[in-house]
C-alpha positions in Angstrom: 0.0 0.0 0.0 1.4 3.4 -1.0 1.2 6.2 1.5 1.6 9.9 1.0 5.3 10.9 1.0 6.5 7.3 0.6 7.8 5.6 -2.5 7.1 1.9 -2.9 9.8 -0.1 -4.8 8.9 -3.2 -6.9 10.8 -5.3 -4.5 8.4 -4.3 -1.7 10.7 -1.9 0.1 9.3 1.5 1.2 11.6 4.5 0.9 10.7 7.6 2.7 12.1 10.6 4.6 11.7 12.0 8.0 12.9 15.4 9.4 15.9 15.2 11.7 14.1 16.5 14.8 11.3 13.9 14.3 13.9 11.1 13.9 15.8 12.1 17.0 12.5 12.3 18.9 12.0 8.6 18.4 14.7 7.9 21.0 13.6 7.7 24.6 16.4 10.1 25.7 19.1 12.1 23.9 22.2 14.0 24.9 25.2 15.5 23.1 28.4 17.3 23.6 30.0 20.0 21.5 32.2 23.0 22.0 30.0 25.2 19.9 26.6 24.6 21.6 26.2 28.0 23.2 25.6 29.9 20.0 22.9 27.3 19.0 21.3 26.9 22.4 18.0 28.3 21.3 17.8 26.0 18.3 18.7 22.9 20.4 15.9 23.8 22.8 13.3 24.6 20.1 14.0 21.6 17.8 15.1 18.9 20.2 13.9 20.1 23.7 17.6 20.1 24.9 18.9 22.5 27.5 22.5 23.6 27.0 24.8 23.3 30.0 28.3 24.8 29.9 31.2 22.8 31.4 34.5 24.6 31.9 37.4 23.2 29.9 39.8 20.7 31.4 42.7 23.0 30.5 42.8 26.7 29.7 42.6 27.7 26.1 45.8 29.4 24.9 44.5 30.1 21.3 44.9 33.7 20.0 41.9 34.8 17.9 42.7 37.5 15.4 40.2 40.0 14.0 38.8 39.6 10.4 40.6 41.0 7.5 38.3 42.3 4.8 39.1 43.0 1.1 37.4 45.0 -1.6 37.7 42.3 -4.2 38.5 38.6 -4.4 41.8 38.9 -6.3 43.2 41.0 -3.5 42.1 38.5 -0.9 43.6 35.6 -2.8 46.9 37.4 -3.1 47.1 38.3 0.5 46.1 34.8 1.5 48.8 33.2 -0.6 51.4 35.7 0.8 50.4 35.0 4.4 50.5 31.2 3.9 53.9 31.4 2.1 55.3 33.7 4.9 54.2 31.5 7.8 55.1 28.3 6.0 58.7 29.5 5.6 59.0 29.3 9.4 57.8 25.7 9.5 54.6 26.4 11.5 51.7 24.1 10.4 48.8 25.8 8.7 45.2 24.7 8.2 43.1 26.8 5.8 39.4 26.4 5.8 37.7 27.3 2.5 34.0 27.6 1.6 33.9 25.2 -1.3 35.8 22.4 -3.1 36.5 24.8 -6.0 38.1 27.4 -3.8 40.2 24.8 -2.0 41.6 23.6 -5.4 42.1 27.1 -6.7 44.1 28.0 -3.6 46.2 24.8 -3.8 47.0 25.6 -7.5 48.1 29.1 -6.5 50.3 27.8 -3.7 51.9 25.2 -6.1 52.9 28.1 -8.4 54.7 29.6 -5.4 56.4 26.2 -4.6 54.4 25.7 -1.4 53.6 22.1 -1.0 50.1 21.5 0.4 47.5 18.8 0.9 43.9 19.2 0.0 41.1 17.8 2.1 37.8 18.3 0.3 35.9 14.9 0.3 37.4 13.9 -3.0 40.0 11.7 -1.3 38.1 10.0 1.4 40.6 7.1 1.8 43.5 9.6 2.5 41.4 11.9 4.8 42.4 10.4 8.1 46.1 10.5 7.2 45.9 14.1 5.9 44.3 15.2 9.1 46.7 13.3 11.4 49.6 15.0 9.8 48.1 18.5 9.5 49.8 19.6 12.7 53.3 18.4 11.8 56.3 20.8 11.1 55.9 22.5 7.7 52.4 21.1 6.9 50.0 23.1 4.9 46.5 21.7 4.7 43.7 23.2 2.5 40.2 22.1 3.5 36.6 22.7 3.1 34.6 23.0 6.3 34.6 19.2 6.8 37.8 19.5 8.7 36.2 21.7 11.3 33.9 19.2 12.9 35.3 17.3 15.9 38.7 16.6 14.4 41.6 16.5 16.7 44.9 17.7 15.0 47.8 16.8 17.3 50.8 19.0 17.1 53.7 17.2 15.8 51.6 14.3 14.5 52.0 12.5 17.9 55.8 12.8 18.1 56.7 14.5 21.4 59.9 16.0 20.0 58.1 17.5 17.0 55.3 18.6 19.3 57.6 20.8 21.2 59.2 22.2 18.1 55.8 23.1 16.6 54.5 24.5 19.9 57.6 26.8 20.1 56.5 28.2 16.7 53.1 29.1 18.0 51.2 25.8 17.3 48.6 25.3 14.5 47.7 28.4 12.5 44.1 28.3 11.3 42.9 30.6 8.5 39.3 30.8 7.4 38.9 32.3 3.9 35.2 33.2 4.4 32.6 33.8 7.1 29.8 31.1 6.9 26.1 31.6 7.4 26.3 29.6 10.6 28.7 31.0 13.2 29.1 27.4 14.5 31.0 26.4 11.4 33.4 29.3 11.9 33.8 28.4 15.6 34.4 24.7 14.7 37.2 25.6 12.3 38.7 28.0 14.8 38.6 25.3 17.4 41.1 23.1 15.6 43.8 25.3 17.0 44.7 25.7 20.7 43.4 22.3 21.8 44.2 20.8 25.2 46.1 23.9 26.2 48.4 23.8 23.2 49.3 27.2 21.6 47.6 28.1 18.4 46.0 31.0 16.5 
């Protein structure tokens, strides 16, 4: 029997869709944890009936957050971005760049290649290599170009897990995160920002 909003396949399977808040509501109890819940507390309450409770961090955050830099046109922004990445890369400090699209990530990677800056691109086109790319994004001299997928719950250890390299990278200031655009959701910007300065490591 076919019902409204459902598709009946010849094999007898029924394919349908359900809004996320209704799906979550099927569970007898729900809870979650995220470092970016405060800015979305009203939505968590309205959609899921969840109250937001703030727990202080285990260790103090040493990340330095810089103000936005705004340009009058895209070409000027891309030139300044490439200059900044090349300058910081020359010191060996690891860099994670969050872009707004796959196209932008690949354009930036091509620009850096012309400047002889080696980088890795993380944009969902290389799923098998994703974990390895992320694991090494905090190593000495690493430059990682990513879409916003790298901003969600990913831990990027300084030095790639090597204590000696960790100290070397920490002395340089830790992971340097650059966002190329503001997103419609502040949570996405905060998630990207939160890749740096984790567990009391330095970062900016």
